[in-house]
C-alpha positions in Angstrom: 24.1 -68.3 -15.2 21.2 -66.2 -16.6 17.9 -66.3 -14.9 14.9 -67.5 -16.8 12.7 -64.6 -18.1 9.4 -64.2 -16.3 6.1 -64.6 -18.0 5.6 -60.9 -18.1 8.9 -60.4 -19.9 8.1 -63.1 -22.4 4.7 -61.5 -23.1 6.2 -58.0 -23.5 8.7 -59.4 -26.0 6.0 -61.2 -27.9 3.9 -58.0 -28.0 6.8 -55.9 -29.3 7.6 -58.5 -32.0 4.0 -58.6 -33.1 3.7 -54.8 -33.2 6.9 -54.5 -35.3 5.7 -57.2 -37.7 2.3 -55.6 -38.1 3.8 -52.2 -38.6 6.0 -53.6 -41.4 3.0 -55.3 -42.9 1.0 -52.1 -43.0 4.0 -50.3 -44.4 4.4 -52.9 -47.2 0.7 -52.7 -48.1 0.8 -48.9 -48.2 3.8 -49.0 -50.4 2.2 -51.6 -52.6 -0.8 -49.4 -53.1 1.4 -46.4 -53.8 3.3 -48.4 -56.4 0.1 -49.4 -58.1 -1.1 -45.8 -58.6 0.1 -45.6 -62.2 -1.1 -42.7 -64.4 -2.6 -43.7 -67.8 0.1 -41.9 -69.8 3.0 -43.8 -68.2 5.1 -45.7 -70.7 4.7 -49.5 -70.7 8.4 -50.0 -69.9 7.7 -48.3 -66.5 4.2 -49.5 -65.8 4.7 -53.2 -66.0 7.6 -53.5 -63.5 5.9 -51.0 -61.2 2.8 -53.2 -61.3 4.7 -56.3 -60.4 6.5 -54.5 -57.6 3.2 -53.2 -56.3 1.6 -56.7 -56.3 4.8 -58.1 -54.7 4.6 -55.5 -51.9 0.9 -56.3 -51.3 1.7 -60.0 -51.0 4.6 -59.3 -48.7 2.3 -57.3 -46.5 -0.2 -60.1 -46.4 2.3 -62.7 -45.5 3.8 -60.4 -42.8 0.4 -59.8 -41.3 -0.4 -63.6 -41.3 3.1 -64.3 -39.8 2.5 -61.8 -37.0 -0.5 -63.9 -35.9 1.6 -67.1 -36.0 4.4 -65.8 -33.8 4.7 -67.8 -30.5 
């Protein structure tokens, strides 16, 4: 039988999970902003999907950041 994890072990795991989730959130937001940097002479066929991808990454980063606060 496995022993129950101690309170310190549970807190350490929670800290690691939150840190990883927040790191992913910041990475998504940074990639979203990078995708939204579209030069004015970019063809519309490229600019529109890139804009949607950028907004999607920003929203994913927002939800990951909110999710990291909701982790038990």
